[in-house]
C-alpha positions as CSV (number, residue, x, y, z in Angstrom):
1,M,-82.1,-67.3,-34.9
2,N,-83.4,-67.7,-38.2
3,N,-81.0,-69.7,-40.7
4,N,-82.5,-67.8,-43.8
5,I,-81.5,-64.3,-43.0
6,T,-78.7,-63.3,-45.4
7,H,-76.6,-60.2,-44.8
8,P,-77.7,-56.8,-46.2
9,F,-74.3,-55.8,-47.4
10,I,-73.2,-58.7,-49.3
11,D,-72.9,-57.7,-52.8
12,D,-74.0,-60.3,-56.0
13,L,-72.0,-63.6,-54.9
14,S,-73.2,-65.0,-58.5
15,K,-69.8,-63.3,-59.5
16,K,-67.6,-65.5,-57.5
17,T,-66.3,-68.9,-58.5
18,T,-67.5,-72.1,-56.5
19,E,-64.0,-72.4,-55.0
20,E,-64.1,-68.6,-54.0
21,L,-67.4,-69.4,-52.2
22,Q,-66.0,-72.7,-50.6
23,N,-63.1,-70.8,-49.6
24,A,-64.9,-67.8,-48.2
25,I,-67.3,-69.9,-46.2
26,S,-64.5,-71.9,-44.4
27,G,-62.7,-68.4,-43.4
28,L,-66.1,-67.2,-42.1
29,Y,-66.6,-70.2,-40.0
30,Q,-63.2,-69.9,-38.6
31,K,-63.9,-66.2,-38.0
32,M,-67.4,-67.3,-36.3
33,T,-65.6,-69.7,-34.0
34,F,-63.3,-67.0,-32.8
35,A,-66.4,-64.4,-32.1
36,N,-67.8,-67.2,-30.3
37,R,-64.8,-67.5,-28.2
38,M,-64.5,-63.8,-27.5
39,N,-68.5,-64.1,-26.4
40,N,-69.2,-61.4,-29.0
41,S,-72.8,-62.4,-30.1
42,H,-73.0,-59.3,-32.1
43,M,-70.1,-60.0,-34.3
44,A,-71.1,-64.0,-34.5
45,N,-74.6,-62.8,-35.6
46,Q,-73.2,-60.9,-38.2
47,I,-70.9,-63.4,-39.5
48,Q,-73.8,-66.0,-39.4
49,M,-75.8,-63.9,-41.8
50,V,-72.8,-63.4,-44.3
51,I,-72.3,-67.5,-43.7
52,N,-75.9,-67.7,-44.7
53,S,-75.7,-65.6,-47.9
54,Y,-72.8,-67.6,-48.8
55,N,-74.4,-71.0,-48.4
56,I,-77.4,-69.8,-50.2
57,E,-75.6,-68.9,-53.4
58,F,-73.4,-72.5,-53.1
59,K,-76.6,-74.4,-52.5
60,K,-78.3,-72.9,-55.6
61,R,-75.0,-73.5,-57.7
62,M,-75.2,-77.2,-56.2
63,D,-78.8,-77.6,-57.5
64,E,-78.2,-76.4,-60.8
65,M,-75.2,-78.8,-61.4
66,Y,-77.1,-81.6,-60.1
67,K,-80.3,-80.4,-62.4
68,K,-77.6,-80.4,-65.3
69,Q,-76.4,-83.8,-64.4
70,N,-79.6,-85.2,-63.8
71,I,-78.3,-86.9,-60.7
72,D,-81.8,-87.8,-59.2
73,Q,-82.5,-89.7,-62.1
74,Q,-79.3,-91.6,-62.6
75,I,-79.5,-93.6,-58.9
76,N,-80.7,-96.8,-59.1
77,I,-81.9,-98.0,-55.7
78,S,-83.7,-101.0,-56.6
79,N,-82.0,-104.5,-56.4
80,D,-81.5,-105.9,-59.7
81,S,-78.8,-108.4,-58.8
82,K,-80.3,-112.2,-59.2
83,S,-78.3,-114.4,-57.2
Protein backbone atom coordinates (compact mmCIF):
# COMPACT_ATOMS: atom_id res chain seq x y z
CA MET A 1 0.00 0.00 0.00
CA ASN A 2 1.24 3.47 -0.87
CA ASN A 3 1.94 5.38 2.34
CA ASN A 4 1.35 8.76 0.65
CA ILE A 5 -2.34 8.21 -0.01
CA THR A 6 -4.46 10.65 1.96
CA HIS A 7 -8.11 10.34 2.87
CA PRO A 8 -10.40 12.33 0.55
CA PHE A 9 -12.84 13.35 3.30
CA ILE A 10 -10.32 14.94 5.67
CA ASP A 11 -10.88 18.67 6.04
CA ASP A 12 -8.14 21.26 6.24
CA LEU A 13 -5.81 20.11 9.03
CA SER A 14 -3.91 23.39 9.15
CA LYS A 15 -6.53 24.73 11.56
CA LYS A 16 -5.63 22.13 14.20
CA THR A 17 -2.93 22.71 16.76
CA THR A 18 0.17 20.53 16.76
CA GLU A 19 -0.99 18.95 20.01
CA GLU A 20 -4.37 18.14 18.46
CA LEU A 21 -2.59 16.49 15.54
CA GLN A 22 -0.45 14.40 17.89
CA ASN A 23 -3.45 13.31 19.95
CA ALA A 24 -5.44 12.43 16.84
CA ILE A 25 -2.57 10.39 15.39
CA SER A 26 -2.21 8.50 18.67
CA GLY A 27 -5.93 7.73 18.76
CA LEU A 28 -5.92 6.67 15.14
CA TYR A 29 -3.12 4.17 15.76
CA GLN A 30 -5.24 2.64 18.54
CA LYS A 31 -8.18 2.37 16.15
CA MET A 32 -5.90 0.84 13.52
CA THR A 33 -4.81 -1.82 16.02
CA PHE A 34 -8.44 -2.61 16.79
CA ALA A 35 -9.35 -2.85 13.09
CA ASN A 36 -6.43 -5.19 12.44
CA ARG A 37 -7.37 -7.40 15.41
CA MET A 38 -10.90 -7.66 14.03
CA ASN A 39 -9.47 -8.60 10.59
CA ASN A 40 -11.29 -5.63 9.09
CA SER A 41 -8.84 -4.69 6.34
CA HIS A 42 -11.21 -2.18 4.74
CA MET A 43 -11.47 -0.19 7.95
CA ALA A 44 -7.72 -0.48 8.52
CA ASN A 45 -7.06 0.90 5.02
CA GLN A 46 -9.36 3.87 5.65
CA ILE A 47 -7.70 4.59 8.99
CA GLN A 48 -4.26 4.33 7.37
CA MET A 49 -5.26 7.00 4.84
CA VAL A 50 -6.44 9.28 7.67
CA ILE A 51 -3.18 8.67 9.56
CA ASN A 52 -1.24 9.58 6.42
CA SER A 53 -3.20 12.82 6.09
CA TYR A 54 -2.41 13.77 9.69
CA ASN A 55 1.24 12.72 9.39
CA ILE A 56 1.73 14.85 6.27
CA GLU A 57 0.42 17.94 8.10
CA PHE A 58 2.50 17.11 11.18
CA LYS A 59 5.67 16.65 9.09
CA LYS A 60 4.98 19.94 7.29
CA ARG A 61 4.81 21.73 10.65
CA MET A 62 7.98 20.10 11.94
CA ASP A 63 9.84 21.04 8.74
CA GLU A 64 8.70 24.66 9.13
CA MET A 65 9.74 24.70 12.78
CA TYR A 66 13.20 23.29 11.98
CA LYS A 67 13.61 25.78 9.16
CA LYS A 68 12.78 28.68 11.50
CA GLN A 69 15.26 27.44 14.08
CA ASN A 70 17.97 26.62 11.53
CA ILE A 71 18.47 23.30 13.25
CA ASP A 72 20.50 21.84 10.44
CA GLN A 73 23.03 24.69 10.63
CA GLN A 74 23.39 24.61 14.41
CA ILE A 75 24.49 21.01 14.65
CA ASN A 76 28.28 20.74 14.72
CA ILE A 77 29.51 17.22 14.03
CA SER A 78 33.17 18.09 13.74
CA ASN A 79 35.53 17.15 16.55
CA ASP A 80 36.82 20.51 17.76
CA SER A 81 38.08 19.32 21.14
CA LYS A 82 41.83 19.16 21.47
CA SER A 83 43.24 16.89 24.13
